[in-house]
N, C-alpha and C positions, 0 to 999 in steps of 0.2 A: 447519263442515268436514263433523262427523258422520264422522271417521275415525277408528278407534282408534288413539291411543298419536301422533295430529298434535291439537296445541290452539295457541293462542294466547297470545302471554306478552308482558305490556307490558315495554319497557326503557326505562331513560331517557339522554339523550346532551346534555352539557353544550351550553349555548349561551350565545355573550356577543353578546347584541343590540347593543353599540357597535361591534361587528366592530374593524376596522383603525383608528378613529378612538381609542380609548382601549385599544389593543392591549399599550402598552408599559409602562402604568400596570397592567393588571389580570394580563397577564402569560397563560401559556397551562398546560395539564396535556396529559401526553403518553399514548401509546395505554392504558396500565392504570392512567389516570386521577391520577397520582401529578404534583404540582405540579412544575412546572419552571422558572417565572419572576413576578414583580413578586409584586401583592397575595395570589395565588395560594400563591406560596411564603412570604413573610414570614407570612401569617397562616393557612396552613395545619392549624396544631393548633387555634386558635381555632373555624374553621369545620366540624372536622370532628367527628362524632358520634360514639357508639360504638352497638355493636350489642349486642341481646340477647338474653336464652335463653331457651327456652320447652321446657319436655317435654312431647311429647305420648303418650298412649295410645292405640292403635287398636284396633278387632276383625278378626279374621282375614280380612274384605272388606278391612280398609283405614279404614275410618270411624272418625274423632275421637271416643272417648268420655269423654275427660279432657284437660285442658291444666293445667299444671304453669307459671307463672311464675317461672324461676329470677332474669334479674337484666333490670330494665327498661331500653329503648332509650333515649339520651340523645339530643336534637338537638344541631347544632354551632350557633355562635353567630353570629350577623348581624356584619357589617362593614361601617358606615358610613363612605365617603369625602369629604373636603370639595370634592371635586371636582363643579363644575355642568356638567350633560350638555350645557347649549344654549351655552354659552361653550366649553368643550371642543371641540364642532363647529368652532366658528368658528375655535379656535387654530388646531387640526390642519387644517381646509380652507385658511385663512391660509398658514400654513407649508408646505404641499404645495403649492400654488399658486406661490408664492415660488421655491421650488426649481425647479418645472420652468420657472419663466418665465428664471430666470438661466442653468439647466443646471448645478445646483451638485451636488455629490457628495450632501449632506443638509442636514440645517435642523432645530432645536430652537424650541420656545418654553415658557415658563413663567409664568404668572399668579398673583398670588400679593397674598392682600388684605393690605393694608398695616396694617390695623388688626387682626386675630387673628393675622397669620403662615400662615392656610390656603391651598394650594395648589388654587386655583380651574380650573385647568388645566394640564396638563402634555403636551407633543405632539411629535412627531418624523417624519420621513419622510426615506427609504422608510419603511414601515409592513408590516404581514402581517395576512391576515383568520385569527386563532386557530380560527375555526368551520373555515377550509378546511386548517388544517395539516399532517392527517395522510389529507388525503385522495388518492386515488389522484393518484401522481407529483407531488402539491402541495409536498412534503417537498425534494423535489431541488431546485425552483425558486426555494426562499427561500434567500438568502443568509444569514450570520451578521449583516451589516451592515443587514438589515431586523430582525432581532430585538433590535438593541442598542438602549436606551432611553440614547440618546447624552445626555438630559439630563441624567441622572445618571451614568453609566458613564464619560464623556469628559474630560478634564483636557488645559485647553488655556489659552493665554496670554492675557489679556483685553485686554491691549494699552491702548489710552488711555482705556477705560473705568476704568482704574483711577486716573487724573490726579484725579478728582473726590475719593478717596480721600486719596492724598500728602496731595493740599493743604488739606483739609480737619483732618489733623494740624498744618498747620503753622499754619493759622489757631487752631485750639483750643489750641495753645503758645505763641500770641500770638506769633509769629514773624514773621509778614505781617496784614495787613487786605485785605479786598478790594478796597479802592482803591491798595494799595501800587504803584508802579510799577515795572517790568522793562524794559530794555530787551534784545529779543531780535536786536536786528541783529547781524551782518548775515545770519541766519537760519539759525545754523549755528554749534555751537560743540565745540570742539576737545579732547577728555578722555584721555590718554593716548593710546594707537594707535587710538580710535572717535572717528567724527565724529557728532556727534548733531545732526539737520537738522530744520526745517520745512518744510512742503508748500510754504509761500510764504514769503519775507521778510517780518516783520508791524513789526519798527521797537518803538517803546515801545507798550507792554501793562498793562495794569493785570490783577493777580492773577484776578478776576473776568474777562476778556478771555481769558485764557490760556486759561481752561476753555473760553471761549465757542469760540476758532479753535483749539482743541486744540494748542497750540505747545508740540513737543518741547522747547525751547529755555529756553522762559519756566518750565515744567514742570522742570526740572534747576535751573534757578537757585532755584527755592522748597525741591526737596529738599535742596539743598545746607547748605538753611539746619539742617535736622531730623540732630538726632545719629542715628547708625545704629540704637542701643539704642530710642531712641523709635519710630522708624521702625517696626521691628520688631515692637514687644510692640503701638504699635497697629493692624499688620496681624493679627498676632493676635487682639488682642480684636474685631475686624470679623469674624473666622471663617475667614480665611485660613489655608489648611495644614492644616486640620481636616474631618475625614469627617462630611458633613451626618447630622444625625442623623434618618434617616427608614427605616434599615433596609434598605433596596433593595439587592437580590441585586448584588454587582459594583461599589458605588460605591465611588468613589475619592476621598481625600485629595486636597488641591489640594499641591502641592511649595512651603513655603517656609524654605529653610536659615536656619540659626543667623544672625544679623548678624556674629558672632565667623569666619564664614567670608566674607565679602562684601570685594571687593576694593570699589575706591570707582565702577570703574563699575558692577556688580552694582548697589552701592544707588539710583545714578541712572537705571536699568535695569528698576527692580521695573513689573511687567507695564504695558504700556503701552495698588450704591450705595444698596446697599440698604438700611440703618439710617437715610440720611438721610430717607428717607419718613416714618419715625416719631421723629423727634427722635431718633435713634441708639440706640434701645434696641433693639437685637436680640432676633427672636422665638423664644427658647430658653427652658427650664424656667424659669430665673434670669434675669430681664431685667438687662443691667450697661450705665451707660451709657457709650458709648467714645468720643464727644464731646459738649459742654455743648449743650443746645437752640437757643444763641443762634448757635452755628456750626454745626449742621444746618440751619437757616435760613438762614445768608450760602449754605452750598453748593444751598440748593435753587434760591434765585436764580441763580446763575451754571449751574443745570443748565438752568433756563427760559430763558437766553440763547440756549443753544447749537440752541435750537428758536424761535428768534426769526425771522420771515420774511426777515430783511438780518441777516447779519453772525454767523449761526451754523453749525455744520457738516451741520446736522440740520433745515432747515425742511417734511419732506417726513414729520417725525416728527409735525408737527399736527393737531389731532382739533378738528373744527368743534364751537364753544361750548364746550372747555372748554382751560384753561392747562395745560400741559404743559411737561414737562422731562427730561432724559437726558444719556446720553452716547454719546457712538458709539465704533468701536474696529475699526480696521481693520488687521488683523495679518497679518502675513507668515507663513507655517507652515514648524516646522522639519522640514526634510526631507531623509535620508540626512546627518546632522551638521549640518546645515549650513541658513541660515534661505533659503527659496526666493525670485525672482523675478518668479513667477508664481501660486504658489500662495497664497491669500488666506483669512480666518475673515472675515466680518463680521458685527459684532457691535453690539446696539444695547440699553442698559439704562435705564428710563427710569418714569418715574409719573405718574398722573394723578388729578385735579384738584392741580394748584399750591397751591390754594386751602387745599384740607383733603384730601391723598394718601389716597385709597384702595383703589387698586392700584399693582402695582409688575409693571411685564413687560421679559422678557429673552426675546432674541431672537439667534439664532445661526445664519447660513449657511455651509456648508464649503463652498468652493471654489467661490465663484459663477464663472459667467463671460460668455459672452454681451455682450462689452463693458464690462461693468460689476463694481466690485466694490467700490468704496469703501462703507461703512458707511451713510453717510448718503443712497447713494439706493438701495440693496439691503434691510438690516436696519430702518432708520427706516420706511420706509413702509408695512412688515408691521408693525411695532409699531404704527402709525396703526389701522390697520386694526382689529386684534385690542383694542385700547383703546377704541374708536371701541364696537363692540359689547358689550364686556364692561362697560361705564360705561351704556350702554342698558339693557340686563340686568338691571343693578344698579340699575335708576332712579336712578342717580345725580344730582341736580339741575344743568342746564350754570352757569357760571359766569357770575352777574350780569353780572360787566364784565372787563374784559382791563386789568389793574395797568397803570399807565406805565411801571413799572418795568422791566418786562422785554417790551418790543415792539420789540426790536431796537436799531438804531441811533438811530432816532426816540424820541425819551425825553420826548416833549409837552414840551419847556421851550418849543415856539413860544407865543403866544397863539393862540387861536381866535375870530376873528367870528362872533358868531351874530347872526343874522338872522328874523324871524317874516316868514310869507307867509300870507293866511287864504283866496286861490283858486290856482287853476293860471296866471291871469292873471300875479297878482303874481309866482308862482315865475320863470315865464318871463321878465318885467321884470326879477328881482333879477339872473337868470344874464345877461344881455343885459349891464345893468350891468358886470358882472365879466367880459366878454367871450368867454362860455361861448356854445357855439350847435353844432349838430351839423356844423358846418366843422370844427370843430377840437378839439371832444371826444365820447367817447362816454356816453351812461347806462348805469350797469350796476347792478343787484343783488347783483353775485356778485365779493368784495371780492378776491378770489384773481385775477381778469382785469384787476383795473384798474391803468391806465397812468399815467404822469405827464401831467397835465391834465383827466384825467376827471372826472364827476359819478359820485359811488357814492348810491345811493338805499337808504339802509338799512331795508327795508318790517318791518313786524311784524305778523305773518298767522300764528294760529291756532297759539301758544305758542310761535316763533320769531322772535328778536326780531333782527334786522339790524344794533340800534345793537351791537351786542355785537363788530360787527367794522370798528366805525368807525374803531379808532385801526389796524387794517392798513391798510385804504383810505389812509391820512393816510400812515402809513410808505411808498408806492409812491406817494406823491406826487400824491392824488385833490385837483383844486383846492375843489372843492364837497361837498358833502353834504348831501343831504336827507334828513331822519329826523322820526319823528313828533315830534310836539309833546307830546301826552301822556307824564307822567314824564320829558320829558329833560333837568328841573333834577338829579333822582337820579342820571341818568347821568354829569353834568357834576360833581356832587361827587364821585363814585366814581371818576371817572378825573385829578381834579384839574385839569382844563383854568381856564387864568385867559381871559379875554376882552379884547378891544381895541377900539377903535372905528375905527381906521387901519394902514394899511400895509400890505403883500405878504405876506398870511397868508393860511391855509386859513377859508374860509365855512363853516359850516353854518345852514342853512336850515330853521328847525324848521314844519313845515304838520301843523295840525289834519288827522286822519281822510287822512293821508297814502295809504294803500293804495287807499282810496276815490276820492281823487285823482288817483290818478299816471294813470290814462288818459286824463281830459282834458290833462295834463299832457302825456302825452307824443305826445298827437295835437299839441296846440301845437310842441311841438319838432319833430316829424317835418313840420308843417306838410303835414298830410295832411286837410285841409278838402274839396277837391275827390275824395270817394271814389265807387266804386262802389256799385251797390245792393248792399246786404247782407242773406243772407238765414241762419238762424239754425236750427239742427236740435240739440233737446235729448231727453233721453229714456235710459232704461237700456242697452237692445240696440237695433240695428240702425241708428244714426247715421249710421255710415261708406257703409252702404250706399246709403240717402236724401240723402246727401253727393253723392255719387260720381253715381248714377243721375240727380240732379238736374240737377249740373252737364255732363255729358255731354248731357243732353235739353236744356239750354238752350244748347247747346253746336251741337245737330244743328239747333237752330230759328235760330240764323243769331248768338247772341251769341259774345262772347270772355269765357270765364269761367274763375275759378280757384276752385279749393278748400282749404281750410285744415281737417286735423282728422286724425287715428288715423295716417293715412298720412302726413301731412308738408303740406306744402304742394306743390298738385298744379295744375301749365299746362300743357296738348295733351298729359296722360296720363306727364307726368313730375314725381317727385316730390321732394321735398327735405326730408329728417325735420327735425323740432322737436324732438323725447323727449316732445312731450305733447300731448293730443288737443288744448286749447287751449292757446296759449301765453299767457306773462304777458303784463302790459299795455303792456311798453316793446318786446319783440319783435313781439306782435301789431300795433302801430300803426306798428311800420316796415314788415313786412308790407304794410299798405295802401299806405304810401307808395307803395313800389315797386311793386304792383301797379296803382295807378293811373298811376305813369307809364307802365308797358307799356298803357296804355289798355285796362284790364281793362273790362268793364262789369259783371259780377255776379259775387259773391263769395259762393259757400256754406260755410260752415261749422259742424265740429259747436262745442256748447257745452256744457260739462263743469258738473255740479255746484261743484266745486269754484271754476272762475274764476268763477262767478255768485256765491258767497257770498265769496269774497275779491278782488271786483270788479274783476279781472283785463278784463272788458269792457265796464265804465262808459265812457262816452263815444263806446259804439259805435254806430250809427242802423239798428238793423234793421228793413228795410223789411217782414219777413215774418218768422214764426217756427212751427216744428213741432213738434208732438210725437211721438215715436214708440210709447213706452209705460212704461210705469213698475212696475219690481220690484223686489225688495232687493236691492242693492250697497254699496258704501262706509260701511258702518256702521263700519268703523275711524276714518273722518272724520267723519262725522253721528253725532248725538247718537242720533238715530231715525228711524224711515222718516217719519215728520212733518217733521222739520228736513230732509231727504234731499227733500221733495216741495216743502217751501216753498221750497228754494234753487231746484229746477227750473220752479219755477209764476212765477219772477220773470219769466223773459222774457217771457212774456203779457201782462204788466201793465208793457209796456217804452214808454218815452215815444215818441211819434207811430209806434208800431205799427202799421201798417195792414191786414196779416192775419193769421189764424190757421188753420195746416193742422192739424187732428186726425184721425187714421185708422190704423189700426192693422196696414194692408199698406202694404209698402214702396211699389210699383208705383201704387197710388191715390193717395198722398201728393204721389212725384212728378208726377203726373196733376192733382192738383187746385192744386199750387204753380204750373205752366205755367199753367194758367187764370186764376191771379190775377194773373199777368202781360202779360193782355190778348192771348194765343192763342187761339185755335178749338180746339174740342173735335177735330174731325177731325187737326188738326197737332199734340194733346199725345196724342194716341192713336197717331197714325203713332211718334211719338218713342219710345214704349216699346215699338216692336217692335224697334228696330237700339239699347238699349243692353244693353252688355257686362255680364258678369258682373264682381263685386267679386273681389280676389284674397283669398284665405283667408277665404270667405262661400260655405260649402255651394261648395268648389270639388274637381270629381270629378278625380282623377288619373288615370287610368285608363279612362274611359269606352267606347274604343277595343278593350279584352282582354276577351271573353266568357271565356274558360276562367282567371281568376284573380279573387278575391275584390273587389269593390266599393269605392274607399278614397277617401272624402269626409273635406275638411280643413275646419273651421270652428274661428270663432273662439270658440264660445259659452263664456264663463266666469262665467255665472250660474248659478242654478238655472233660473230659467225660462227662459232661453237653451238648457238642456242639452235641456230637458223637450221646447221645441219643435223643437230640430233634430231627435232621435229619434223625436218624432212625425210630420216630415214627412216624413223616408227610411221611416217601417216600411212604408208600404205596396210601394215597389219592393222592400224585403226580403222582402215576403210573395210578389210575383212572382216572384222570384227564389229562391224555397223554401229561403231559406236562414236565417241566423242571423244577428240585428244585434249589431255589437260596441262598445262603446266604450271608448274610453283617455281618459282626462282626468286631471287633477289639480285643484290650488286654487293660487294666489299668494299668497304668503311676504308679511309683512308689511301684509297687506290685512285685508279684514273678514274674522274668521274665523269668524263664525258662521253666515256661510253655508255654511263647508266641509261639514257633517253635511247641509246640505239639498243640495247640489249633490251628494254619494252617494246620497242616498232619490231625488232626478228621475233619475238617471241608471240607478238600481237598477229602478225600475218603470216604464220604457221600453226598458232594453236587456236581452240575453240572454244576455252576455258583459262582463262588466268586468275592466278593465286598468285599475290605478287607479295613477298613476303621481307624476310631478313637473311642475308647468308652468314657473313663475319663482319659486323658492323662495326669491329675492333671499337675506335676513339669517337668513333661518329655517332650523332642520334639517328636510329634506325626510321625512324620518319621522316626525316630531313630525305634520308637517301630514297625511300619510298618516293617520295615527291620527285627527285630527281626522274627517277621509271618512269613515272606516269606523263611525264612529259610527251615522251616519243610514243605512248600509245597511239596519238591523233585518233581518225572516227574511226576508231575497230571493230567490226562485229563480236568479238570475242568477248563473252560476258566477262568483266572485271572483278574479282573482290579482292579487298587488303587485309592484310591479318600480317603485324609485324612479329607475331609469335609464330617460329618454322614450327615447332611442335606441334599447335594450335593447325597450322595453315595444312600440314599433310592428315591430320585428324580432321577437318572440314571437306577437303578434297574427294579423301576416300570414303566419308559418310557421305555425302552428296553424287560421286559418282557413280553409274550402274556399272552392272556387272560385263557388257559389252565394250565401258569404257576403258582408255588408255591413260595413265597416271605417269608424267616424268617429274619429277623430281632432278632439277638442274642446281648443279653450282658447288657444292660440296663434295659430292663423291667418295673417295674411301676416307673422307677425314673424320675423325672421330671426339674430334671439339668442337666449341662452337666460340669465337673469341668478341667476347661482349662487356665494354668498356675494361678492357686490358686484361679480364680475366677469361680462361679455357675453361669454360665449362663441358661435361663429358654430353657429346650429340655426336650420334651418326643415323642419316637418312633411312639406311637401309634397316637398322634397327626399329626406330620410329615405326615406321613403313607396316615393317611386320606386327607388332606388338597391337597398331590400331587394325590393320587386318583381322588377326586373331579375334582382337575385340569384337569385331563388326561381322567378322564371318567364321562364327567358331566352327572346329573342323568336327563332321557328322558324317565322315565316309560318304563315299559315293562323287566326289570331288574332284578326283585325279582322272586324269587323259593322257 
């Protein structure tokens, strides 16, 4: 500034990039930069460097002429945590969502590596943002409960989670075996002035079933066999009553009174799993075997029964593709000197995979309400979500088979009848002999939806083997299973299935190339031979617009039409979502049959590369095929662009295909397609004059208001689509004399290589960029945004990063001038946003309209 006495000085501020997700672990410093909590406090001495000293001699003008270093400065040490940022993100998000869903007071979760004992994640909710802790007014809004690291500081009774520990000690002492029978009738037991009760009367139970059913009466009967001292010493060795060796500030020791002070009821009411995942060797500096490996193996099997589809208290803890085990605890809270009848803690501690445990996950939800509080309904699903993501992130292989020992009450003792079929006709004939038809059974690829008498299709596609879920389907009383023949004998051996040639028994029909033949099987099953004409549209972008325009055009020409695609099944402008661009073969053929009954003459459908590659559309008779365009997408699924193209190109070599339409423009594709169906040129041109715009495709939100920035919503979610949308809108921006804004993000768990290309495309065409979240799914939004930023290069565009999409839209509309144009790219018609496995209500057009109304209240005179 060249003003004497005024100068610029760089100052540094502490910043926590993980914010509230890791706040309770990292901690924070106060205004004077002194550590107050967490790792900041524990390792402050290690991380703090020392200042140096230097003597400087200056001349009379103040210029340095000599400098002598007296003491050299030293840097502080780095502290490396075992926390995995991605696992931490999902753990935090799951706990936050669960607490909010059940309107609980709070919640915690800890994820531990069962092999090393390292803590991979530790999350609590409510939390706080350490970056805003001392901003104006913020500290007054933060409560002590937000600052508290519940996972480390809170001491609480674990409840039924303790049952496997007590029973493990009895097993190890040789007092019982897993098969020992205990009579729990009539479901309650009087001990002095106290009554121990079960939630339901169970009658005769084995020790294994006592854990599975969480029987209080049965557990008491087992504990009565243990001497007090043996029980107390065992609990101490497991670590109960000791302070965790984490050095975290405020950490409390558990309370375990000496056995000498126990009354009879104290012994029996020991809190209603940790070392069992690692053969009973606690992860302490000195490993001490608490129970034998054999006992630990028995207890693991019992814990797996707890999560079985039937018979256990926590089937919602299951993780697709993995065997899991654990224990529920629904614990009454001790309030004002007595146990509350209304306040509970919901606890679940479990491990996975049970074949070779890799992780242990503990979840605690404090005072869930909203009508539910049982651990199997509240904490177990949170365990499932955290475990699923953690196992995926750690690249833990899926279990090759679900062992017959732990599939609930259906223990696979019934022999299985196995038959082979080479063709779809043979499959249908066999099912007919078995009395299975669409009148009395359903075909389903989802074992969770199987009901008694149904047919389970165990598909094998792209690394997902449905045969891993055959046992679950049989547990739920499936009468027939269709399974891929290749490798089936290995599954039969692993599952220990015996075979029979007669009797009333489940039947497995093995079929070569089941995925490729399923379309034809489904076509025969649904008897959908007399089908309407079918037009297939493939390509990277523009499928939905072409599909709906062509469907509407043919309707204008007098045909009864239906569409199948991204928006769902559409008839007469009404849509029913399927969740897929192209449904699976079973659903697709059932849709065809229903549309044929409704006398639909022509079906126009989008055909994805996944559907072509997986054989979903095999047995579909396409009369006409359309190609929209081709550019990079879906390289998370396809090995490269050539593989992606080969899948798309299959549609144009389809058996008995009559017409192929190739054109870069949507309207011309529709025009050409109508011509192939015998309509005149004039009739086809007339149709183009009346077709309506497609929701979420270049959808203008506020074209009637001239004193507002123009807002356009589009589904563009590939580099090519973003570039074309922005180039198409640029002339309008120039006419208005304003700037072109682009708000966009990228989907999680999809082709990551296109993210920097998306950034590059947007930066090359827009003046203002707001990078935000799209559908992050199971990825950390910050990581996705970081990938996008890599493609920006030396852009001339102004860039703002705001992960919250609603806030990003509000920011752009609030900052834009009335002559600007804002493009909301990526989500288009979608009405939800997929965040950490939850689909939350969200629609770009609706949010934009709300923000516009707030910024520009209607006052008349704005319309043009």
